[in-house]
C-alpha positions, 0 to 999 in steps of 0.5 A: 201657814202655807205648806210651800213656805215651810218647804222654802225654809227647809230648802233655804236652810239646806242650801245655807248648810251646803254652802257653809260646808263647801266653804269650810272644805275648800278652806281646809283643802287649799291652804293659803300661801303665806308670803315669804319672810321679809329680811329684818335687821339683825337682832343683836348688836354689840354694846359697851357694858357700863357699871350702871348697866350691871345693876342687881346682876352682880348679886346673882353672878357669884361675886363677893359682896361687901360686908354687912354694916354693923348694927347700930340699934336694938329694941332696948335702945332703938335708932331714930327711924326715917318716919315710921316707929319700930314695931313693938315687941310682943 
């Protein structure tokens, strides 16, 4: 290996490191100027709320809920299910 080739590698590496450092210093010293924000449409619009739109919100709003329906079956006399049998009692 020739001594001049190793010197060239060191010089190239040093120049590359200096160039990278220069780019980093310039990028942090001179921040880019961002474009001013573009005016957009207003975020909110008034809408008419229908009963279908309320959904589960009525439950969390503190409104009085309807009474729980009466129980129609028990483990001794179960009501027919819609596909799955009732779990057995252990």
